[in-house]
C-alpha positions in Angstrom: -26.6 -15.8 -6.4 -24.2 -13.7 -8.5 -23.2 -14.9 -12.0 -19.7 -16.3 -12.3 -17.2 -13.9 -13.7 -14.0 -14.9 -15.5 -10.8 -13.2 -16.6 -10.5 -13.6 -20.4 -7.4 -11.5 -21.1 -4.6 -9.6 -19.4 -2.3 -6.8 -20.6 0.5 -5.1 -18.8 2.9 -2.4 -19.9 6.5 -2.2 -18.7 6.7 0.2 -15.8 8.8 3.2 -16.8 10.9 5.4 -14.6 12.2 7.7 -17.4 9.0 9.4 -18.6 10.0 8.7 -22.2 8.2 5.4 -23.0 4.7 6.9 -23.4 4.0 10.0 -25.4 0.6 10.5 -23.8 -1.9 8.8 -21.4 -3.6 7.5 -24.5 -0.4 5.8 -25.7 -0.1 4.3 -22.2 -3.6 2.8 -22.1 -3.5 1.7 -25.8 -0.4 -0.4 -25.1 -2.1 -2.3 -22.2 -5.4 -2.6 -24.2 -3.7 -4.0 -27.3 -1.8 -6.6 -25.2 -5.0 -7.7 -23.4 -6.9 -7.9 -26.7 -4.2 -10.2 -28.2 -4.5 -12.3 -25.1 -8.3 -12.6 -25.3 -11.0 -14.2 -27.4 -13.3 -11.3 -26.5 -13.5 -8.6 -29.2 -16.4 -6.5 -28.1 -17.3 -4.9 -24.8 -20.6 -3.8 -23.2 -18.7 -1.3 -21.0 -15.3 0.2 -20.2 -14.1 0.9 -16.7 -11.2 3.3 -16.4 -9.0 3.6 -13.3 -6.8 6.7 -13.1 -6.1 8.6 -9.9 -5.3 12.1 -11.0 -5.5 12.9 -14.7 -6.5 16.5 -13.9 -3.1 17.2 -12.4 -0.7 14.7 -14.0 -2.3 15.1 -17.5 -4.3 18.4 -17.3 -7.3 16.3 -18.6 -10.8 15.7 -17.2 -13.6 13.4 -18.4 -10.8 11.0 -19.1 -12.9 7.8 -19.5 -14.8 9.0 -22.6 -11.6 10.3 -24.1 -9.8 7.0 -23.6 -12.7 5.0 -25.1 -12.7 7.3 -28.1 -8.9 7.0 -28.7 -9.2 3.2 -28.5 -11.8 3.2 -31.2 -14.6 2.2 -28.8 -16.8 5.2 -29.4 -20.4 4.5 -28.3 -19.5 2.2 -25.4 -20.4 3.3 -21.8 -17.2 4.4 -20.1 -16.9 5.4 -16.4 -13.9 6.4 -14.3 -13.1 4.9 -10.9 -10.9 6.8 -8.4 -10.0 5.7 -4.9 -6.5 7.1 -4.6 -3.8 4.4 -4.8 -6.3 1.6 -4.9 -8.0 3.0 -8.0 -7.0 0.1 -10.3 -8.6 -2.5 -7.9 -11.7 -0.3 -7.5 -12.1 -0.3 -11.3 -11.8 -4.1 -11.4 -14.5 -4.5 -8.6 -16.9 -2.1 -10.4 -16.5 -4.0 -13.7 -17.0 -7.3 -11.9 -20.3 -6.2 -10.5 -21.5 -5.2 -14.0 -20.9 -8.7 -15.3 -22.0 -10.6 -12.1 -25.3 -8.7 -12.1 -26.0 -9.7 -15.7 -26.1 -6.2 -16.9 -23.0 -6.8 -19.1 -21.5 -9.8 -20.8 -18.0 -8.4 -21.1 -16.2 -5.4 -19.6 -12.8 -3.9 -20.4 -10.9 -2.7 -17.3 -8.1 -0.3 -17.9 -6.1 1.4 -15.1 -2.8 3.3 -15.0 -1.1 6.6 -14.4 1.5 8.7 -16.2 3.2 10.4 -13.3 6.5 11.4 -14.9 4.9 14.4 -16.5 6.0 16.3 -13.3 8.9 16.4 -10.9 9.1 14.2 -7.9 8.4 17.2 -5.6 5.3 18.1 -7.6 4.1 14.5 -7.6 4.6 14.3 -3.9 2.5 17.5 -3.5 -0.2 16.1 -5.8 -0.5 12.8 -4.0 -0.5 14.6 -0.6 -3.9 15.9 -1.5 -5.3 12.5 -0.5 -4.2 13.3 3.0 -6.8 14.9 5.4 -6.4 18.7 5.6 -5.8 18.6 9.3 -2.8 16.3 8.6 -1.5 18.4 5.8 -1.5 21.4 8.1 1.2 19.6 10.1 3.3 18.8 7.1 2.2 15.3 6.6 2.6 13.5 3.3 1.7 9.8 2.6 5.2 8.7 3.8 4.7 10.8 7.0 1.4 9.1 7.8 2.7 5.6 7.1 5.7 6.4 9.2 3.3 7.0 12.2 1.6 3.7 11.5 5.0 2.0 11.2 6.2 3.4 14.5 3.0 2.2 16.3 3.4 -1.2 14.6 7.1 -1.5 15.7 6.2 -0.5 19.2 3.4 -3.1 19.4 5.9 -5.8 18.2 8.6 -4.6 20.7 11.0 -3.9 17.8 13.5 -1.1 18.3 17.1 -0.1 17.8 19.3 -1.7 15.2 16.6 -4.3 14.3 14.5 -1.6 12.6 17.0 -0.7 9.8 18.0 -4.3 9.5 14.4 -5.4 8.8 13.8 -2.6 6.3 17.1 -3.2 4.5 16.1 -6.8 4.1 12.7 -5.9 2.8 14.3 -3.5 0.3 16.8 -6.1 -0.8 14.0 -8.7 -1.2 11.8 -6.5 -3.3 14.7 -5.4 -5.6 16.0 -9.0 -6.0 12.6 -10.0 -7.3 12.0 -6.8 -9.4 15.4 -7.1 -11.0 14.3 -10.3 -12.7 10.9 -9.1 -13.8 11.2 -7.7 -17.3 8.1 -5.5 -16.8 9.4 -4.0 -13.5 10.6 -0.4 -13.1 13.8 -1.8 -11.5 14.4 -4.6 -14.0 18.1 -5.5 -13.9 18.7 -3.1 -11.0 19.1 -5.1 -7.8 19.9 -3.2 -4.6 22.6 -4.6 -2.4 21.6 -5.0 1.2 24.5 -2.7 2.3 23.1 0.1 0.1 20.4 0.7 2.7 23.1 1.9 5.1 24.7 4.4 2.7 23.8 7.7 4.3 24.8 9.6 1.2 22.2 7.9 -0.9 19.5 6.6 1.5 18.3 9.9 2.9 15.6 10.2 5.5 12.0 10.8 4.5 9.9 10.4 7.6 11.3 8.5 10.6 11.8 5.5 10.4 11.2 5.5 6.6 14.1 6.3 4.3 14.3 7.0 0.6 14.9 3.3 -0.1 11.8 2.4 1.8 9.5 4.3 -0.7 8.1 3.2 -4.1 9.1 5.3 -7.1 7.3 7.9 -9.2 6.7 6.0 -12.5 4.4 5.4 -15.5 2.5 2.2 -16.3 -0.9 0.7 -17.1 -2.8 -2.6 -16.9 -5.8 -4.1 -18.7 -8.1 -7.0 -17.9 -11.0 -8.3 -19.9 -13.9 -9.6 -17.7 -16.5 -11.9 -19.1 -19.4 -14.2 -18.2 -18.0 -16.8 -20.6 -16.0 -19.6 -18.8 -12.3 -19.2 -19.0 -9.2 -20.4 -17.1 -9.4 -18.0 -14.1 -12.6 -16.9 -12.2 -13.1 -14.3 -9.6 -13.7 -16.2 -6.4 -14.3 -13.4 -3.9 -14.1 -9.6 -3.6 -14.1 -7.4 -0.5 -13.6 -3.7 0.1 -13.8 -1.3 3.1 -13.2 2.2 4.2 -11.7 3.8 7.3 -11.6 7.3 8.7 -10.0 9.9 6.5 -7.8 11.0 9.4 -5.7 8.5 11.4 -6.7 10.5 14.5 -10.1 8.9 14.4 -9.0 5.3 14.3 -9.2 2.7 17.0 -5.6 1.6 16.5 -2.6 3.0 14.7 -0.6 -0.2 14.5 -2.7 -1.9 11.9 -5.2 -1.1 9.2 -8.8 -2.0 10.0 -10.0 -1.4 6.4 -7.7 -4.2 5.2 -9.0 -6.6 7.9 -12.6 -5.8 7.0 -12.1 -6.1 3.2 -10.3 -9.4 3.8 -13.1 -10.8 5.9 -15.7 -10.0 3.2 -13.5 -11.4 0.4 -12.8 -14.7 2.4 -16.5 -15.0 3.2 -17.4 -14.7 -0.5 -14.7 -17.1 -1.5 -15.6 -19.7 1.2 -12.2 -19.4 3.0 -12.5 -20.0 6.8 -8.9 -19.8 7.8 -6.5 -18.1 5.3 -3.5 -19.4 7.2 -4.4 -22.9 6.1 -4.5 -22.1 2.4 -2.3 -24.0 0.0 -1.1 -23.3 -3.5 -1.8 -19.6 -3.0 0.1 -16.5 -4.4 -0.1 -13.1 -3.0 0.4 -9.6 -4.3 0.1 -7.1 -1.4 0.4 -3.4 -1.3 3.9 -2.3 -0.3 4.2 1.3 -1.4 6.5 1.5 1.7 8.6 -1.4 2.9 7.0 -1.5 6.3 3.6 -2.1 4.9 4.3 -5.6 3.6 4.6 -7.3 7.0 1.8 -5.2 8.4 -0.4 -6.3 5.5 0.4 -10.0 5.9 -0.9 -9.8 9.4 -3.9 -7.8 8.6 -4.9 -10.2 5.8 -4.7 -13.0 8.3 -2.1 -14.9 6.2 0.4 -14.9 9.1 0.2 -13.9 12.7 1.3 -10.4 13.4 4.4 -11.7 15.1 5.4 -14.1 12.3 5.1 -11.7 9.5 8.7 -10.3 9.5 10.3 -13.7 9.6 7.9 -15.0 7.0 9.4 -12.4 4.6 13.0 -11.8 5.5 14.0 -14.8 7.7 16.2 -14.9 10.7 17.9 -11.5 11.3 21.0 -13.3 12.6 21.6 -14.9 9.2 22.7 -13.2 6.0 19.9 -12.2 3.6 19.2 -15.0 1.0 17.4 -15.5 -2.3 13.8 -14.5 -1.6 12.6 -17.3 -4.0 14.2 -19.8 -1.7 12.5 -18.6 1.5 10.6 -21.5 3.1 7.4 -19.4 3.6 7.1 -16.7 1.0 9.4 -18.2 -1.7 8.5 -20.4 -4.6 8.0 -23.6 -2.6 6.5 -21.9 0.5 2.9 -21.9 1.5 2.6 -18.1 0.8 4.7 -16.9 -2.2 4.4 -13.1 -1.8 5.1 -10.2 -4.1 7.2 -12.2 -6.5 6.7 -9.3 -9.0 8.9 -7.1 -6.9 5.9 -5.4 -5.5 5.2 -1.7 -5.6 8.7 -1.0 -4.3 10.5 -2.6 -7.3 7.9 -3.5 -9.9 6.8 0.1 -9.5 3.7 2.0 -8.3 1.9 4.0 -11.1 -0.8 4.9 -8.6 -3.9 4.6 -10.7 -2.9 1.3 -12.1 -1.2 -0.5 -9.2 -4.3 -2.4 -8.0 -5.0 -3.8 -11.4 -1.4 -4.7 -11.9 -1.6 -6.9 -8.8 -4.8 -8.7 -9.9 -3.3 -9.2 -13.4 -0.1 -10.6 -11.9 -2.1 -13.1 -9.8 -4.0 -14.2 -13.0 -0.7 -14.7 -14.8 0.6 -16.8 -12.0 -2.5 -19.0 -12.0 -2.2 -19.5 -15.8 1.6 -20.1 -15.5 2.5 -17.1 -17.6 4.3 -14.9 -15.1 6.6 -12.3 -16.6 9.6 -13.7 -14.7 9.7 -17.4 -15.4 12.0 -18.1 -12.5 9.4 -16.7 -10.1 6.5 -18.8 -11.6 4.8 -20.7 -8.8 3.9 -24.2 -10.2 0.4 -25.4 -9.5 -0.8 -22.2 -7.9 -4.5 -22.5 -7.3 -5.5 -19.2 -5.6 -4.4 -15.6 -6.0 -4.9 -12.8 -3.4 -4.4 -9.2 -4.5 -4.5 -6.5 -1.9 -4.6 -2.7 -2.7 -4.6 0.3 -0.3 -6.0 3.6 -1.2 -4.7 6.7 0.7 -3.4 6.2 4.2 -5.3 2.9 4.6 -8.8 4.4 4.2 -10.0 2.7 1.0 -8.9 -0.9 0.7 -9.7 -3.7 -1.8 -9.0 -7.4 -1.6 -9.5 -9.6 -4.7 -9.4 -13.4 -4.7 -8.9 -15.3 -8.0 -9.1 -19.0 -8.5 -8.3 -21.5 -11.3 -11.6 -22.5 -12.9 -10.6 -26.2 -12.6 -9.8 -25.9 -8.9 -10.7 -28.8 -6.7 -11.0 -26.7 -3.6 -14.3 -27.0 -1.7 -15.6 -23.7 -0.4 -16.2 -23.7 3.3 -19.1 -22.3 5.3 -17.9 -19.0 6.8 -19.9 -16.8 9.2 -21.1 -13.7 7.3 -19.1 -10.6 8.3 -20.7 -7.2 8.9 -21.7 -5.8 5.6 -24.4 -3.2 6.4 -23.6 0.2 8.0 -25.7 3.1 9.4 -24.6 6.6 9.9 -23.2 7.3 13.3 -22.4 10.6 14.9 -18.6 11.1 15.1 -17.2 11.6 18.5 -16.3 15.3 18.9 -12.6 16.0 19.1 -11.4 17.2 22.4 -11.3 21.0 22.7 -7.5 21.3 22.5 -7.5 25.1 23.0 -9.1 24.5 26.4 -6.7 21.7 27.2 -3.4 23.6 26.8 -1.1 22.7 29.6 -2.6 19.3 30.2 -0.7 16.0 30.1 -1.1 13.6 27.2 0.6 10.4 26.1 2.6 10.1 22.9 1.1 7.3 20.9 3.5 7.6 17.9 6.0 10.2 16.7 8.0 10.9 13.5 10.3 13.5 12.0 9.1 14.4 8.5 12.1 15.3 6.4 10.1 15.8 3.1 6.9 17.8 3.3 4.4 18.2 0.5 3.8 22.0 0.9 5.4 25.1 2.3 6.0 23.6 5.7 9.8 23.8 6.4 11.4 20.5 7.1 12.2 18.7 9.3 9.0 18.7 11.3 9.0 16.8 14.6 5.4 15.7 15.1 3.5 13.3 17.3 0.0 11.8 17.9 -1.0 12.6 21.4 -3.7 10.8 23.2 -6.0 12.3 25.8 -9.0 10.8 27.5 -11.5 10.9 24.7 -9.4 11.6 21.7 -6.2 12.4 19.9 -4.5 15.4 18.5 -1.4 16.1 16.4 1.3 18.3 17.9 4.7 19.5 16.9 7.7 19.4 19.2 8.1 23.0 20.6 11.8 23.1 20.0 14.6 21.6 17.9 15.7 18.3 19.4 19.2 18.0 20.8 21.4 15.0 21.1 20.1 14.3 24.5 16.5 14.1 23.3 15.0 10.6 23.0 14.4 9.5 19.4 10.8 8.9 18.2 10.7 5.2 19.0 11.6 5.9 22.7 9.3 8.9 22.9 6.2 6.8 22.3 4.5 6.0 25.5 5.9 9.0 27.4 3.7 11.6 29.0 4.2 15.2 27.7 2.6 18.6 28.0 0.3 19.9 25.3 0.8 23.6 24.4 -1.6 25.7 22.3 0.3 28.7 21.2 -0.9 32.1 19.9 -0.8 30.8 16.3 -3.4 28.2 17.2 -1.1 25.3 16.5 -0.5 22.4 18.9 2.9 21.8 20.3 4.2 19.4 22.9 6.8 19.8 25.5 9.0 17.0 26.9 9.0 16.6 30.6 12.4 15.3 31.4 11.4 14.5 34.9 8.9 12.0 33.6 10.9 10.5 30.7 11.8 6.9 31.1 15.4 6.8 32.3 15.9 3.3 30.9 14.5 4.2 27.6 16.6 7.4 27.4 19.8 5.5 28.3 19.0 2.8 25.7 18.3 5.5 23.0 21.7 7.2 23.6 23.5 3.9 23.6 21.8 3.0 20.3 22.8 6.4 18.8 26.4 5.9 19.8 26.3 2.5 18.2 24.9 4.0 15.0 21.6 2.2 15.1 19.2 4.3 17.1 16.7 5.0 14.3 17.2 8.8 14.6 17.6 10.5 11.2 
């Protein structure tokens, strides 16, 4: 039985969009550390766990953990860095927890953050694109491009198309910014976004269909700190779970959800004694929404709603005007599932190395009724669930916190799979030998912002054969009569392998669904076809 572990202090910086608030990464971490120290009775540490995703490129510094410990005056303490892409902050927390739970340490300081405004947005995009599998980068994919494919598959699985797509995303944007605008620590504090702003084509430019600029979290600076201890305190760690997925989305069983989130959640619920998360009461959630579409996907994957209920649980009835998110009957203050009341990654901000720890800290502040935005404080919250995604869904962490005086009785939960053996990967189909064969489009996107020398836009799809998948580019520039990406999915096309070795696909107009094509043209004429 692991020893109980408690949160003894929390420190957050304001998330900065300007690049002017912090003179160095050491200033960034020092501010979070000093705030946590003032919040805690603990004054000495057996270890320091540092989370930072890319200090080598954003800061031009390596061996960062020892340097941070030195600058904080903690010379001599063991200091180790965690890095799991955009879930780095959560990974650092989990590693620190195990040091205390195993009785190797009495107290551990966890610091996680990123100073990203040292470079331009284009350079930051290129840096973060290095988390993408090399095969995917070859086709111009960035993180938004890959999430766009997941989003397209999820929309198709839900039967969502046409004007409903921008309507949903506009409401998710409006929701996030309405909450972030009231959070004094948020990047977009006092900067709400009008629902109508999503439809301003001069400002909301396409990134990767169906994702637009206002669907994407910002480049920013920020850090979080948490003190973990074996000494009883107001909040304890109730259950942790983590899981990985394939590095390339081509190797996944399904594109329409994230299996790593589902597996991490199963383990966390098992450890916390939660049999059915949809029956939880007095719970607050901070889920990873680096892109607007991820929030409803994640609620379904976490088992907090059904997949079909997730959109309505966040933005309500699409036939009604958007309302105050704090008044939503499900995910608002009085609902059973208050969600991302910080503004989430979209509006609180997403300093990639620190985000996961921000979310855990925000849950702890909710449970101790010290949330930065008093209007978004959930009264009597008993449980907090923080969820953090690394990369394109391939390194996920779920963290469950609970008030130490909780009267909840843990339930018996069947143990999920926790032990894994190496298995030989299924060989990819020999695409060079399959040129000219028919394949089915599983998902398609147009990438308008690439992370390297690939010229944009790039029209690319995931094609499924018997026995595997490949990426392929459309072999010509699409015309007005071409079906948009959401209609193209499910169609049979021809795979071409050209002399340059790249994969292309060719539309077979004789096999395109006439009904889908008519619908897509009608949607375009109405201005809501999802084509960028």
